[in-house]
Steps between C-alpha positions, in 0.01 A plus 500: 500500500569478876236410755495851648453656156222253420320591821531871417356442154204313648435764764471791256159406349372404847608836639340677203173312561497593869564863412218500249236346725595742777389797292184661639171410334457865399792464258294266283189718496387596151614856425546693176851485357672838481600616152748775404386847401684527170406866463718580804817346355628811315485701824715260705721336237815701574464462878449125467811476283701683766368257761601205281855633468525550875363153571733330253807658657382417853402143421818423307709636789293298747547183294875563477520536878296184544726280285834663589785416449363364173441756227145552380449358151340673205230231505410587860472867404280410202275303735459805725426722199243251368317478833509860621164576330322174584287516815515121531875529563664636814716735289182704438406539868594869475186562291280408796640792702421771245195725515394715203408844633337780302682830555367788295526406134745216569506147635771427754632163614523506879680218680330364811652326802308175450357294216148585393217290366547474124222698339467685170792734577728207578407333170551829316854528633572139404367555148701823464811322620448226242449755221816686599716188515349332195773284349779707653572277799796327333652830385458651846652194664800509267552870575484438876736202475764678293473859627393453865310833490363698791130592510545827312699341217256212462205740505649702215575186300166327558261795506655734243723300267345154487126546558445878463258481797633830637582675173194723519296643786169328577188684380288691754244290681138538381290694750219246475722200584329256735710472820663166574438282803658587835812307600395218735782333699500123469453302825842397633430126503367507145806692378736253670312202356509632144868589527579150624306338217677714241839410644413127487425500129750292307643326806618137463215261561242742368569515124133540415423751772306789350483843660160662514442868552277610784221574254523154345484339843195710584321383188565132552186299572484168686876507558618140524152360427579344164671200653193412705280530193729267307490246780120510505493440124734203538277352768194538278676322213616208717290186419241449770480122452860436605 
């Protein structure tokens, strides 16, 4: 390993630490963790599947442009398909821009211009996405790799043939459904910080780096305090007569 590469490897965890301690104190405040509304899944399942198909095509094309003139591998496509429903991965950033809006007896997914704070609706979309994809990520990736479909073709394959997510119309929305939370745009600095942390995951020099969701960060107590406690314990155990 060259000297420059060694320096880069050493700088990654330092950079990550500096990013982490620069987060505002409010991020670590104890707040309830949002959970998905499973009862809403049948009403948005088809729309979420259509979003997945669109995202897969866009992200595969983006990756191909990024690595050109090399050809994107099937493994790279599988990786995108595996991460597209995981909010801890940057491939799922699209979920943060979706608002669930009640329109008559339906729920509509409305795309916003900026990322929002991940609340119950955000978690519901993530859970729906995971249910739609299930164990189909490898099959979808193989189809994309071999057929190079457009959005319409992939939507038909994923949502009608493979998963059946759009085979039937969603049921009418119950009139007594409790409305969801309003869409709250995420502060720009916070959005940039989270995006940077997600992009750093898996970089050389940070093999044990673990990504935390915003909710997990908010529920952390005494962040970084364990080391001090351990040092105090060591001092107490040190023989006083030496």
